N, CA, C and O atoms as CSV, one atom per row, in Angstrom:
chain,resi,resn,atom,element,x,y,z
A,1,MET,N,N,16.336,20.188,-13.131
A,1,MET,CA,C,15.768,20.251,-11.792
A,1,MET,C,C,16.221,19.020,-10.998
A,1,MET,O,O,16.199,17.894,-11.496
A,2,GLU,N,N,16.622,19.264,-9.780
A,2,GLU,CA,C,17.114,18.181,-8.935
A,2,GLU,C,C,15.979,17.316,-8.394
A,2,GLU,O,O,14.888,17.798,-8.091
A,3,LYS,N,N,16.268,16.057,-8.288
A,3,LYS,CA,C,15.316,15.099,-7.730
A,3,LYS,C,C,15.140,15.373,-6.233
A,3,LYS,O,O,16.110,15.657,-5.530
A,4,GLU,N,N,13.893,15.287,-5.751
A,4,GLU,CA,C,13.630,15.492,-4.336
A,4,GLU,C,C,14.268,14.365,-3.523
A,4,GLU,O,O,14.137,13.186,-3.852
A,5,LYS,N,N,14.958,14.759,-2.461
A,5,LYS,CA,C,15.602,13.773,-1.598
A,5,LYS,C,C,14.533,12.942,-0.890
A,5,LYS,O,O,13.548,13.482,-0.387
A,6,ILE,N,N,14.735,11.628,-0.855
A,6,ILE,CA,C,13.777,10.726,-0.208
A,6,ILE,C,C,14.128,10.666,1.278
A,6,ILE,O,O,15.116,10.052,1.679
A,7,THR,N,N,13.301,11.312,2.069
A,7,THR,CA,C,13.508,11.357,3.517
A,7,THR,C,C,12.399,10.588,4.218
A,7,THR,O,O,11.381,10.254,3.611
A,8,ASP,N,N,12.603,10.311,5.494
A,8,ASP,CA,C,11.553,9.665,6.290
A,8,ASP,C,C,10.304,10.539,6.323
A,8,ASP,O,O,9.186,10.027,6.287
A,9,GLU,N,N,10.490,11.849,6.392
A,9,GLU,CA,C,9.350,12.774,6.437
A,9,GLU,C,C,8.549,12.715,5.143
A,9,GLU,O,O,7.319,12.726,5.166
A,10,LEU,N,N,9.255,12.651,4.008
A,10,LEU,CA,C,8.568,12.560,2.722
A,10,LEU,C,C,7.793,11.251,2.617
A,10,LEU,O,O,6.638,11.244,2.191
A,11,LEU,N,N,8.422,10.149,3.004
A,11,LEU,CA,C,7.739,8.856,2.959
A,11,LEU,C,C,6.534,8.852,3.890
A,11,LEU,O,O,5.474,8.344,3.522
A,12,ASP,N,N,6.678,9.410,5.091
A,12,ASP,CA,C,5.552,9.492,6.030
A,12,ASP,C,C,4.397,10.275,5.431
A,12,ASP,O,O,3.235,9.908,5.605
A,13,LYS,N,N,4.719,11.364,4.719
A,13,LYS,CA,C,3.682,12.195,4.097
A,13,LYS,C,C,2.830,11.352,3.145
A,13,LYS,O,O,1.602,11.437,3.155
A,14,TYR,N,N,3.491,10.549,2.334
A,14,TYR,CA,C,2.759,9.704,1.388
A,14,TYR,C,C,2.017,8.562,2.093
A,14,TYR,O,O,0.844,8.318,1.813
A,15,VAL,N,N,2.685,7.881,2.985
A,15,VAL,CA,C,2.103,6.715,3.653
A,15,VAL,C,C,0.854,7.103,4.443
A,15,VAL,O,O,-0.098,6.326,4.515
A,16,ASP,N,N,0.851,8.280,5.025
A,16,ASP,CA,C,-0.254,8.702,5.887
A,16,ASP,C,C,-1.423,9.334,5.146
A,16,ASP,O,O,-2.365,9.808,5.782
A,17,LEU,N,N,-1.387,9.355,3.812
A,17,LEU,CA,C,-2.519,9.901,3.063
A,17,LEU,C,C,-3.729,8.973,3.207
A,17,LEU,O,O,-3.603,7.830,3.645
A,18,ASP,N,N,-4.876,9.477,2.838
A,18,ASP,CA,C,-6.146,8.754,3.001
A,18,ASP,C,C,-6.396,7.842,1.794
A,18,ASP,O,O,-7.235,8.139,0.943
A,19,TRP,N,N,-5.660,6.735,1.733
A,19,TRP,CA,C,-5.780,5.795,0.627
A,19,TRP,C,C,-7.094,5.031,0.700
A,19,TRP,O,O,-7.680,4.901,1.775
A,20,THR,N,N,-7.556,4.532,-0.426
A,20,THR,CA,C,-8.808,3.786,-0.505
A,20,THR,C,C,-8.523,2.313,-0.225
A,20,THR,O,O,-7.897,1.625,-1.031
A,21,MET,N,N,-8.990,1.846,0.921
A,21,MET,CA,C,-8.721,0.470,1.344
A,21,MET,C,C,-9.857,-0.453,0.955
A,21,MET,O,O,-11.033,-0.093,1.006
A,22,GLU,N,N,-9.469,-1.647,0.568
A,22,GLU,CA,C,-10.436,-2.699,0.263
A,22,GLU,C,C,-9.972,-3.936,1.029
A,22,GLU,O,O,-8.826,-4.365,0.895
A,23,PHE,N,N,-10.864,-4.500,1.825
A,23,PHE,CA,C,-10.532,-5.674,2.625
A,23,PHE,C,C,-11.198,-6.901,2.042
A,23,PHE,O,O,-12.264,-6.821,1.432
A,24,GLY,N,N,-10.559,-8.026,2.236
A,24,GLY,CA,C,-11.132,-9.273,1.784
A,24,GLY,C,C,-10.589,-10.432,2.593
A,24,GLY,O,O,-9.678,-10.286,3.408
A,25,GLU,N,N,-11.172,-11.574,2.341
A,25,GLU,CA,C,-10.752,-12.804,3.018
A,25,GLU,C,C,-10.692,-13.901,1.968
A,25,GLU,O,O,-11.514,-13.952,1.054
A,26,ASP,N,N,-9.717,-14.770,2.111
A,26,ASP,CA,C,-9.555,-15.865,1.160
A,26,ASP,C,C,-8.930,-17.046,1.901
A,26,ASP,O,O,-8.684,-16.975,3.105
A,27,LEU,N,N,-8.682,-18.113,1.182
A,27,LEU,CA,C,-8.049,-19.296,1.760
A,27,LEU,C,C,-6.650,-19.450,1.171
A,27,LEU,O,O,-6.432,-19.196,-0.014
A,28,ASP,N,N,-5.704,-19.868,2.013
A,28,ASP,CA,C,-4.349,-20.108,1.522
A,28,ASP,C,C,-4.272,-21.486,0.872
A,28,ASP,O,O,-5.289,-22.162,0.715
A,29,PHE,N,N,-3.070,-21.898,0.497
A,29,PHE,CA,C,-2.893,-23.186,-0.198
A,29,PHE,C,C,-3.265,-24.384,0.668
A,29,PHE,O,O,-3.546,-25.463,0.144
A,30,GLU,N,N,-3.271,-24.207,1.972
A,30,GLU,CA,C,-3.650,-25.292,2.880
A,30,GLU,C,C,-5.112,-25.213,3.300
A,30,GLU,O,O,-5.559,-25.998,4.136
A,31,GLY,N,N,-5.856,-24.275,2.732
A,31,GLY,CA,C,-7.264,-24.130,3.049
A,31,GLY,C,C,-7.536,-23.317,4.300
A,31,GLY,O,O,-8.667,-23.286,4.783
A,32,LYS,N,N,-6.514,-22.658,4.834
A,32,LYS,CA,C,-6.690,-21.833,6.036
A,32,LYS,C,C,-7.034,-20.398,5.626
A,32,LYS,O,O,-6.478,-19.873,4.661
A,33,PRO,N,N,-7.945,-19.776,6.355
A,33,PRO,CA,C,-8.347,-18.401,5.994
A,33,PRO,C,C,-7.262,-17.376,6.312
A,33,PRO,O,O,-6.514,-17.515,7.280
A,34,TYR,N,N,-7.197,-16.358,5.484
A,34,TYR,CA,C,-6.348,-15.199,5.736
A,34,TYR,C,C,-7.092,-13.960,5.258
A,34,TYR,O,O,-8.049,-14.060,4.491
A,35,HIS,N,N,-6.662,-12.824,5.702
A,35,HIS,CA,C,-7.272,-11.543,5.327
A,35,HIS,C,C,-6.279,-10.770,4.466
A,35,HIS,O,O,-5.067,-10.961,4.567
A,36,TYR,N,N,-6.811,-9.900,3.626
A,36,TYR,CA,C,-5.936,-9.044,2.836
A,36,TYR,C,C,-6.489,-7.626,2.790
A,36,TYR,O,O,-7.683,-7.382,2.963
A,37,LEU,N,N,-5.570,-6.712,2.551
A,37,LEU,CA,C,-5.892,-5.304,2.424
A,37,LEU,C,C,-5.276,-4.834,1.107
A,37,LEU,O,O,-4.075,-4.980,0.882
A,38,ARG,N,N,-6.101,-4.279,0.259
A,38,ARG,CA,C,-5.633,-3.693,-0.999
A,38,ARG,C,C,-5.792,-2.188,-0.906
A,38,ARG,O,O,-6.735,-1.691,-0.291
A,39,LEU,N,N,-4.872,-1.468,-1.516
A,39,LEU,CA,C,-5.023,-0.032,-1.694
A,39,LEU,C,C,-5.345,0.161,-3.169
A,39,LEU,O,O,-4.525,-0.130,-4.040
A,40,LYS,N,N,-6.542,0.651,-3.436
A,40,LYS,CA,C,-7.038,0.683,-4.811
A,40,LYS,C,C,-6.215,1.589,-5.725
A,40,LYS,O,O,-6.217,1.405,-6.942
A,41,GLU,N,N,-5.517,2.558,-5.154
A,41,GLU,CA,C,-4.699,3.460,-5.959
A,41,GLU,C,C,-3.448,2.783,-6.514
A,41,GLU,O,O,-2.859,3.260,-7.484
A,42,PHE,N,N,-3.044,1.667,-5.895
A,42,PHE,CA,C,-1.848,0.937,-6.307
A,42,PHE,C,C,-2.261,-0.478,-6.717
A,42,PHE,O,O,-2.519,-1.326,-5.862
A,43,GLU,N,N,-2.322,-0.727,-8.018
A,43,GLU,CA,C,-2.755,-2.045,-8.499
A,43,GLU,C,C,-1.906,-3.167,-7.927
A,43,GLU,O,O,-2.408,-4.262,-7.676
A,44,GLU,N,N,-0.621,-2.900,-7.720
A,44,GLU,CA,C,0.316,-3.940,-7.299
A,44,GLU,C,C,0.367,-4.138,-5.794
A,44,GLU,O,O,1.115,-4.992,-5.318
A,45,PHE,N,N,-0.410,-3.372,-5.027
A,45,PHE,CA,C,-0.291,-3.432,-3.577
A,45,PHE,C,C,-1.357,-4.334,-2.952
A,45,PHE,O,O,-2.555,-4.155,-3.177
A,46,CYS,N,N,-0.897,-5.298,-2.171
A,46,CYS,CA,C,-1.796,-6.150,-1.392
A,46,CYS,C,C,-1.024,-6.621,-0.169
A,46,CYS,O,O,0.090,-7.131,-0.288
A,47,TYR,N,N,-1.616,-6.450,1.002
A,47,TYR,CA,C,-0.964,-6.890,2.238
A,47,TYR,C,C,-1.836,-7.961,2.876
A,47,TYR,O,O,-3.044,-7.774,3.020
A,48,CYS,N,N,-1.236,-9.078,3.259
A,48,CYS,CA,C,-1.977,-10.206,3.830
A,48,CYS,C,C,-1.592,-10.431,5.283
A,48,CYS,O,O,-0.453,-10.195,5.688
A,49,GLY,N,N,-2.574,-10.896,6.064
A,49,GLY,CA,C,-2.330,-11.221,7.461
A,49,GLY,C,C,-3.388,-12.177,7.975
A,49,GLY,O,O,-4.382,-12.449,7.301
A,50,LYS,N,N,-3.160,-12.683,9.179
A,50,LYS,CA,C,-4.118,-13.637,9.763
A,50,LYS,C,C,-5.449,-12.979,10.091
A,50,LYS,O,O,-6.491,-13.634,10.058
A,51,THR,N,N,-5.422,-11.677,10.411
A,51,THR,CA,C,-6.666,-10.956,10.739
A,51,THR,C,C,-6.655,-9.592,10.046
A,51,THR,O,O,-5.611,-9.117,9.599
A,52,LYS,N,N,-7.825,-8.980,9.967
A,52,LYS,CA,C,-7.951,-7.637,9.414
A,52,LYS,C,C,-7.135,-6.654,10.253
A,52,LYS,O,O,-6.505,-5.743,9.716
A,53,GLU,N,N,-7.151,-6.845,11.561
A,53,GLU,CA,C,-6.423,-5.956,12.467
A,53,GLU,C,C,-4.916,-6.012,12.216
A,53,GLU,O,O,-4.238,-4.985,12.240
A,54,ILE,N,N,-4.401,-7.210,11.977
A,54,ILE,CA,C,-2.969,-7.347,11.686
A,54,ILE,C,C,-2.635,-6.613,10.382
A,54,ILE,O,O,-1.604,-5.947,10.294
A,55,CYS,N,N,-3.487,-6.731,9.390
A,55,CYS,CA,C,-3.266,-6.015,8.131
A,55,CYS,C,C,-3.194,-4.507,8.379
A,55,CYS,O,O,-2.299,-3.828,7.877
A,56,LEU,N,N,-4.142,-3.998,9.154
A,56,LEU,CA,C,-4.168,-2.565,9.446
A,56,LEU,C,C,-2.946,-2.113,10.242
A,56,LEU,O,O,-2.458,-0.999,10.052
A,57,GLN,N,N,-2.458,-2.960,11.120
A,57,GLN,CA,C,-1.304,-2.605,11.946
A,57,GLN,C,C,-0.004,-2.576,11.151
A,57,GLN,O,O,0.911,-1.829,11.495
A,58,ASN,N,N,0.090,-3.381,10.091
A,58,ASN,CA,C,1.387,-3.603,9.459
A,58,ASN,C,C,1.530,-3.194,7.997
A,58,ASN,O,O,2.649,-3.203,7.484
A,59,TYR,N,N,0.466,-2.840,7.309
A,59,TYR,CA,C,0.567,-2.583,5.871
A,59,TYR,C,C,1.451,-1.384,5.534
A,59,TYR,O,O,2.017,-1.328,4.443
A,60,LYS,N,N,1.579,-0.434,6.446
A,60,LYS,CA,C,2.337,0.779,6.142
A,60,LYS,C,C,3.818,0.498,5.912
A,60,LYS,O,O,4.477,1.240,5.183
A,61,LYS,N,N,4.349,-0.551,6.514
A,61,LYS,CA,C,5.753,-0.910,6.284
A,61,LYS,C,C,5.963,-1.274,4.810
A,61,LYS,O,O,6.932,-0.839,4.188
A,62,GLN,N,N,5.059,-2.066,4.268
A,62,GLN,CA,C,5.154,-2.482,2.869
A,62,GLN,C,C,4.881,-1.299,1.941
A,62,GLN,O,O,5.563,-1.139,0.928
A,63,LEU,N,N,3.893,-0.473,2.277
A,63,LEU,CA,C,3.576,0.687,1.461
A,63,LEU,C,C,4.761,1.648,1.406
A,63,LEU,O,O,5.053,2.229,0.361
A,64,ARG,N,N,5.425,1.805,2.518
A,64,ARG,CA,C,6.596,2.681,2.585
A,64,ARG,C,C,7.680,2.216,1.595
A,64,ARG,O,O,8.285,3.036,0.904
A,65,LEU,N,N,7.917,0.905,1.532
A,65,LEU,CA,C,8.897,0.362,0.598
A,65,LEU,C,C,8.478,0.587,-0.856
A,65,LEU,O,O,9.299,0.957,-1.695
A,66,LEU,N,N,7.204,0.365,-1.145
A,66,LEU,CA,C,6.688,0.574,-2.493
A,66,LEU,C,C,6.870,2.032,-2.921
A,66,LEU,O,O,7.335,2.305,-4.027
A,67,ILE,N,N,6.507,2.951,-2.053
A,67,ILE,CA,C,6.614,4.370,-2.399
A,67,ILE,C,C,8.076,4.782,-2.560
A,67,ILE,O,O,8.400,5.575,-3.445
A,68,ARG,N,N,8.952,4.260,-1.723
A,68,ARG,CA,C,10.382,4.564,-1.865
A,68,ARG,C,C,10.887,4.149,-3.257
A,68,ARG,O,O,11.587,4.914,-3.920
A,69,VAL,N,N,10.529,2.942,-3.690
A,69,VAL,CA,C,10.961,2.464,-5.010
A,69,VAL,C,C,10.346,3.333,-6.105
A,69,VAL,O,O,11.028,3.683,-7.068
A,70,MET,N,N,9.088,3.679,-5.972
A,70,MET,CA,C,8.437,4.516,-6.979
A,70,MET,C,C,9.126,5.876,-7.081
A,70,MET,O,O,9.328,6.385,-8.183
A,71,LEU,N,N,9.484,6.460,-5.952
A,71,LEU,CA,C,10.182,7.746,-5.962
A,71,LEU,C,C,11.568,7.617,-6.581
A,71,LEU,O,O,11.997,8.487,-7.339
A,72,GLU,N,N,12.266,6.533,-6.260
A,72,GLU,CA,C,13.608,6.328,-6.818
A,72,GLU,C,C,13.579,6.201,-8.341
A,72,GLU,O,O,14.524,6.613,-9.014
A,73,PHE,N,N,12.505,5.637,-8.883
A,73,PHE,CA,C,12.392,5.447,-10.320
A,73,PHE,C,C,11.546,6.529,-10.997
A,73,PHE,O,O,11.198,6.409,-12.171
A,74,ASP,N,N,11.221,7.579,-10.249
A,74,ASP,CA,C,10.399,8.683,-10.767
A,74,ASP,C,C,9.065,8.203,-11.317
A,74,ASP,O,O,8.545,8.781,-12.271
A,75,ASP,N,N,8.506,7.156,-10.729
A,75,ASP,CA,C,7.182,6.674,-11.129
A,75,ASP,C,C,6.111,7.617,-10.589
A,75,ASP,O,O,6.307,8.287,-9.575
A,76,HIS,N,N,4.991,7.654,-11.276
A,76,HIS,CA,C,3.856,8.466,-10.836
A,76,HIS,C,C,3.262,7.868,-9.560
A,76,HIS,O,O,2.920,6.686,-9.522
A,77,ILE,N,N,3.146,8.675,-8.541
A,77,ILE,CA,C,2.471,8.245,-7.314
A,77,ILE,C,C,1.078,8.856,-7.354
A,77,ILE,O,O,0.932,10.078,-7.391
A,78,PRO,N,N,0.061,8.012,-7.345
A,78,PRO,CA,C,-1.305,8.530,-7.470
A,78,PRO,C,C,-1.729,9.331,-6.245
A,78,PRO,O,O,-1.152,9.216,-5.163
A,79,GLU,N,N,-2.740,10.132,-6.454
A,79,GLU,CA,C,-3.385,10.847,-5.341
A,79,GLU,C,C,-4.441,9.923,-4.757
A,79,GLU,O,O,-4.955,9.058,-5.466
A,80,PRO,N,N,-4.776,10.086,-3.477
A,80,PRO,CA,C,-5.876,9.302,-2.916
A,80,PRO,C,C,-7.153,9.499,-3.749
A,80,PRO,O,O,-7.532,10.624,-4.074
A,81,GLY,N,N,-7.788,8.403,-4.077
A,81,GLY,CA,C,-8.997,8.439,-4.892
A,81,GLY,C,C,-8.729,8.351,-6.388
A,81,GLY,O,O,-9.672,8.312,-7.179
A,82,GLU,N,N,-7.469,8.319,-6.789
A,82,GLU,CA,C,-7.090,8.245,-8.200
A,82,GLU,C,C,-6.937,6.785,-8.619
A,82,GLU,O,O,-5.839,6.230,-8.588
A,83,PHE,N,N,-8.044,6.178,-9.009
A,83,PHE,CA,C,-8.040,4.785,-9.461
A,83,PHE,C,C,-9.256,4.542,-10.319
A,83,PHE,O,O,-10.230,5.293,-10.271
A,84,GLU,N,N,-9.192,3.494,-11.100
A,84,GLU,CA,C,-10.327,3.108,-11.925
A,84,GLU,C,C,-11.101,2.011,-11.203
A,84,GLU,O,O,-10.508,1.102,-10.622
A,85,GLU,N,N,-12.413,2.101,-11.244
A,85,GLU,CA,C,-13.238,1.059,-10.625
A,85,GLU,C,C,-13.073,-0.234,-11.385
A,85,GLU,O,O,-12.917,-0.237,-12.606
A,86,ASP,N,N,-13.108,-1.345,-10.646
A,86,ASP,CA,C,-12.976,-2.676,-11.259
A,86,ASP,C,C,-14.160,-2.980,-12.145
A,86,ASP,O,O,-14.224,-4.053,-12.744
């Protein structure tokens, strides 16, 4: 069976799913606050920004790259809500 071609439409389909977001705030190495957004379905995914709004505006660019790599390596892409509680 042939591998599905990775198109912008396919990536958009995955990126736009209803992922489980977790927001937090922490301090950087200089003691300045920053915000982060985690998608619980992807253990390795965390996007950081100066504000929660910046995280929401920009995380999809990083998620798109992650999903592209996962598709290229035939890794399992979870369904929204498919994660273990901490």
